[in-house]
Backbone as JSON, one array per atom type, in Angstrom:
{
  "sequence": "XXXXXXXXXXXXXXXXXXXXXXXXXXXXXXXXXXXXXXXXXXXXXXXXXXXXXXXXXXXXXXXXXXXXXXXXXXXXXXXXXXXXXXXXXXXXXXXXXXXXXXXXXX",
  "N": [[0.81, -1.18, 0.0], [1.98, 1.24, 0.72], [3.7, 1.66, -1.41], [1.85, 2.13, -3.43], [0.74, 4.53, -2.54], [2.91, 6.18, -2.69], [3.3, 7.4, -5.14], [2.72, 10.47, -6.8], [0.78, 10.82, -8.82], [-1.0, 8.72, -8.39], [-1.91, 9.4, -5.85], [-3.24, 11.73, -6.55], [-5.29, 10.67, -8.14], [-6.7, 9.3, -6.14], [-7.51, 11.51, -4.65], [-9.25, 12.68, -6.49], [-11.26, 10.72, -6.57], [-12.07, 10.88, -3.96], [-13.23, 13.39, -3.93], [-15.38, 13.02, -5.68], [-16.94, 10.13, -5.9], [-17.17, 7.03, -7.8], [-16.32, 7.26, -10.5], [-15.68, 7.03, -14.01], [-13.17, 5.51, -16.13], [-12.68, 7.2, -18.28], [-13.52, 9.7, -17.26], [-11.64, 10.04, -15.19], [-9.29, 10.01, -16.65], [-9.53, 12.35, -18.12], [-8.78, 14.29, -16.35], [-6.09, 14.16, -16.11], [-2.85, 14.56, -17.6], [-2.01, 12.34, -19.34], [-1.71, 9.18, -21.03], [-4.49, 6.99, -21.73], [-3.83, 4.37, -21.14], [-1.77, 4.76, -19.33], [-3.15, 5.84, -17.14], [-4.79, 3.66, -16.59], [-2.87, 1.83, -15.75], [-1.99, 2.99, -13.33], [-4.39, 2.88, -11.91], [-4.69, 0.11, -11.69], [-2.61, -0.51, -9.91], [-3.54, 0.82, -7.64], [-5.89, -0.62, -7.22], [-4.82, -3.15, -6.67], [-3.66, -2.61, -4.24], [-5.88, -2.36, -2.76], [-7.03, 0.11, -2.47], [-8.71, 1.23, -4.25], [-11.82, 0.29, -5.47], [-13.83, -1.44, -7.86], [-16.8, -1.36, -9.91], [-19.04, -2.74, -12.17], [-21.26, -1.09, -14.33], [-23.51, -1.51, -16.48], [-22.08, -0.88, -19.52], [-20.01, 0.49, -18.48], [-17.23, 0.88, -16.25], [-17.02, 1.59, -13.0], [-15.13, 3.47, -10.66], [-14.24, 3.46, -7.27], [-13.3, 5.0, -4.21], [-11.66, 3.34, -1.6], [-11.54, 3.89, 1.6], [-10.77, 2.49, 3.86], [-8.21, 1.02, 4.14], [-6.44, 3.22, 4.32], [-7.34, 4.45, 6.62], [-6.69, 2.46, 8.46], [-3.9, 2.59, 8.37], [-3.59, 5.14, 9.4], [-4.64, 4.76, 12.02], [-2.84, 2.87, 12.99], [-0.2, 3.9, 12.6], [-0.1, 6.74, 12.74], [-1.92, 7.82, 14.6], [-1.07, 6.82, 17.15], [1.28, 8.19, 17.56], [0.55, 10.81, 17.78], [-1.15, 11.04, 19.87], [-0.48, 11.99, 22.48], [0.08, 14.72, 21.99], [-2.39, 15.65, 21.07], [-3.99, 15.14, 23.29], [-2.79, 16.9, 25.09], [-3.4, 19.35, 23.88], [-6.19, 19.28, 24.06], [-6.5, 19.34, 26.83], [-5.4, 21.88, 27.35], [-7.23, 23.51, 26.0], [-9.54, 23.01, 27.55], [-8.71, 24.06, 29.99], [-8.41, 26.76, 29.32], [-10.99, 27.47, 28.62], [-12.43, 26.97, 30.93], [-11.29, 28.24, 33.46], [-9.56, 27.41, 36.44], [-8.57, 28.96, 38.38], [-8.63, 30.91, 41.38], [-10.52, 33.31, 41.28], [-11.92, 36.23, 42.64], [-15.34, 36.67, 42.94], [-17.84, 39.13, 42.31]],
  "CA": [[0.0, 0.0, 0.0], [2.85, 2.41, 0.74], [4.17, 1.84, -2.78], [0.75, 2.74, -4.18], [0.57, 5.91, -2.07], [4.14, 6.94, -2.9], [3.27, 8.09, -6.43], [1.81, 11.63, -6.77], [-0.35, 10.62, -9.74], [-1.98, 7.84, -7.73], [-2.54, 10.19, -4.79], [-4.17, 12.64, -7.23], [-6.46, 9.86, -8.49], [-7.45, 9.09, -4.9], [-8.16, 12.78, -4.32], [-10.39, 12.83, -7.41], [-12.32, 9.83, -6.12], [-12.58, 11.41, -2.69], [-14.1, 14.52, -4.27], [-16.6, 12.46, -6.27], [-16.77, 8.69, -6.09], [-17.9, 6.39, -8.88], [-15.92, 7.83, -11.78], [-15.23, 6.12, -15.06], [-11.79, 5.71, -16.58], [-12.68, 8.39, -19.14], [-13.59, 10.87, -16.38], [-10.36, 10.18, -14.5], [-8.28, 10.31, -17.67], [-9.68, 13.74, -18.55], [-8.17, 15.15, -15.33], [-4.64, 13.95, -16.13], [-2.17, 14.7, -18.88], [-1.31, 11.09, -19.66], [-2.51, 8.31, -21.88], [-5.49, 6.14, -21.09], [-3.13, 3.2, -20.61], [-1.04, 5.19, -18.13], [-4.13, 5.95, -16.05], [-5.19, 2.28, -16.27], [-1.77, 1.22, -14.99], [-2.05, 3.52, -11.97], [-5.59, 2.34, -11.26], [-4.42, -1.3, -11.34], [-1.79, -0.51, -8.69], [-4.43, 1.21, -6.55], [-6.79, -1.76, -6.97], [-4.02, -4.21, -6.03], [-3.45, -2.18, -2.85], [-7.23, -2.3, -2.17], [-7.4, 1.5, -2.23], [-9.78, 1.52, -5.2], [-12.65, -0.86, -5.85], [-14.57, -1.14, -9.09], [-18.1, -2.0, -10.1], [-19.56, -2.58, -13.53], [-22.61, -0.55, -14.47], [-23.71, -1.59, -17.93], [-20.8, -0.97, -20.24], [-19.02, 1.3, -17.77], [-16.59, 0.37, -15.05], [-16.93, 2.71, -12.07], [-14.06, 3.37, -9.67], [-14.62, 4.01, -5.97], [-12.26, 5.05, -3.18], [-11.83, 2.5, -0.41], [-10.74, 4.59, 2.61], [-10.46, 1.64, 5.02], [-6.77, 0.81, 4.35], [-5.81, 4.46, 4.75], [-7.72, 4.62, 8.02], [-5.9, 1.51, 9.25], [-2.56, 3.17, 8.48], [-3.72, 6.25, 10.35], [-4.8, 4.23, 13.37], [-1.65, 2.11, 13.39], [1.07, 4.62, 12.54], [-0.16, 8.18, 13.0], [-2.67, 8.07, 15.83], [-0.33, 6.55, 18.38], [2.35, 9.17, 17.73], [-0.01, 12.14, 18.02], [-2.1, 10.98, 20.98], [-0.06, 12.88, 23.58], [-0.08, 16.12, 21.59], [-3.82, 15.94, 21.01], [-4.47, 15.18, 24.67], [-2.29, 18.14, 25.68], [-4.2, 20.45, 23.32], [-7.54, 19.2, 24.64], [-6.38, 19.82, 28.21], [-5.19, 23.32, 27.3], [-8.52, 24.09, 25.62], [-10.42, 22.92, 28.71], [-8.23, 25.01, 31.0], [-8.68, 28.12, 28.86], [-12.43, 27.69, 28.62], [-12.93, 26.87, 32.3], [-10.14, 28.41, 34.35], [-9.8, 26.95, 37.81], [-7.95, 29.86, 39.34], [-9.59, 31.4, 42.38], [-10.82, 34.74, 41.14], [-13.04, 36.65, 43.49], [-16.51, 37.08, 42.16], [-18.59, 40.16, 43.05]],
  "C": [[0.86, 1.26, 0.0], [3.4, 2.71, -0.64], [3.1, 2.54, -3.61], [0.59, 4.21, -3.8], [1.79, 6.79, -2.35], [4.1, 7.78, -4.17], [2.29, 9.26, -6.4], [0.61, 11.5, -7.71], [-1.42, 9.76, -9.09], [-2.66, 8.57, -6.58], [-3.55, 11.17, -5.39], [-5.44, 11.88, -7.64], [-7.33, 9.59, -7.26], [-8.17, 10.37, -4.47], [-9.37, 13.03, -5.21], [-11.56, 11.96, -6.97], [-12.89, 10.26, -4.78], [-13.57, 12.54, -2.96], [-15.43, 14.04, -4.85], [-16.34, 11.01, -6.63], [-17.53, 8.2, -7.32], [-17.59, 6.96, -10.25], [-15.48, 6.74, -12.76], [-13.77, 6.41, -15.39], [-11.71, 6.98, -17.43], [-12.7, 9.67, -18.31], [-12.25, 11.11, -15.69], [-9.26, 10.59, -15.47], [-8.34, 11.78, -18.08], [-9.03, 14.72, -17.57], [-6.64, 15.09, -15.34], [-4.08, 14.14, -17.53], [-1.33, 13.46, -19.13], [-2.25, 10.23, -20.47], [-3.5, 7.51, -21.05], [-4.82, 4.93, -20.44], [-2.31, 3.54, -19.38], [-1.96, 5.27, -16.93], [-4.57, 4.55, -15.62], [-4.13, 1.59, -15.42], [-1.79, 1.7, -13.53], [-3.26, 2.98, -11.22], [-5.41, 0.87, -10.87], [-3.6, -1.4, -10.06], [-2.66, -0.16, -7.49], [-5.41, 0.09, -6.21], [-6.06, -2.88, -6.26], [-3.77, -3.89, -4.56], [-4.77, -2.06, -2.1], [-7.64, -0.87, -1.8], [-8.52, 1.96, -3.16], [-10.51, 0.21, -5.47], [-13.48, -0.45, -7.06], [-15.89, -1.9, -9.11], [-18.54, -1.73, -11.53], [-20.98, -2.05, -13.46], [-22.88, -0.47, -15.97], [-22.38, -1.78, -18.61], [-19.68, -0.23, -19.53], [-18.47, 0.57, -16.56], [-16.37, 1.59, -14.14], [-15.88, 2.44, -11.01], [-14.46, 4.11, -8.4], [-13.42, 3.98, -5.02], [-12.63, 4.1, -2.05], [-10.96, 3.12, 0.69], [-10.29, 3.72, 3.78], [-8.96, 1.41, 5.18], [-6.03, 2.06, 4.82], [-6.11, 4.72, 6.21], [-6.92, 3.68, 8.92], [-4.47, 1.99, 9.42], [-2.59, 4.3, 9.5], [-3.79, 5.74, 11.78], [-3.52, 3.57, 13.87], [-0.41, 3.0, 13.54], [0.99, 6.08, 12.97], [-0.8, 8.45, 14.35], [-1.83, 7.89, 17.09], [0.79, 7.56, 18.62], [1.81, 10.56, 18.05], [-0.92, 12.17, 19.24], [-1.74, 11.94, 22.11], [-0.27, 14.35, 23.23], [-1.55, 16.51, 21.57], [-4.4, 16.03, 22.42], [-4.02, 16.48, 25.35], [-3.09, 19.34, 25.17], [-5.61, 20.45, 23.88], [-7.54, 19.7, 26.08], [-6.22, 21.34, 28.25], [-6.5, 24.04, 26.96], [-9.48, 24.1, 26.81], [-10.01, 23.92, 29.78], [-8.53, 26.44, 30.6], [-10.17, 28.45, 28.9], [-13.02, 27.71, 30.03], [-11.77, 27.01, 33.28], [-10.51, 28.01, 35.78], [-9.15, 27.85, 38.85], [-9.03, 30.48, 40.22], [-9.76, 32.91, 42.27], [-11.98, 35.07, 42.08], [-14.17, 37.14, 42.61], [-17.29, 38.11, 42.96], [-19.88, 39.65, 43.61]]
}
């Protein structure tokens, strides 16, 4: 999956599918300056990594983003490294919104 995400063209294809799912090869190809076969090659890599799933609709093949593998990477690799920082920011926000200092009230 990391190999699939390493290429900027493949990340751009994922961004396109995130913006609007269920695109055809022709729709995706129109957004890139490369041949149809080049786009097909990138889509095959994304499908092999389970980042894109396809469904036939009549004569068209629709491409859909599968966000689950990306979420698993986030949970496994990113979340655990940012947990302390996020907790510290949440604590700071709570302290700023509800100060516990002993101010005298009129």
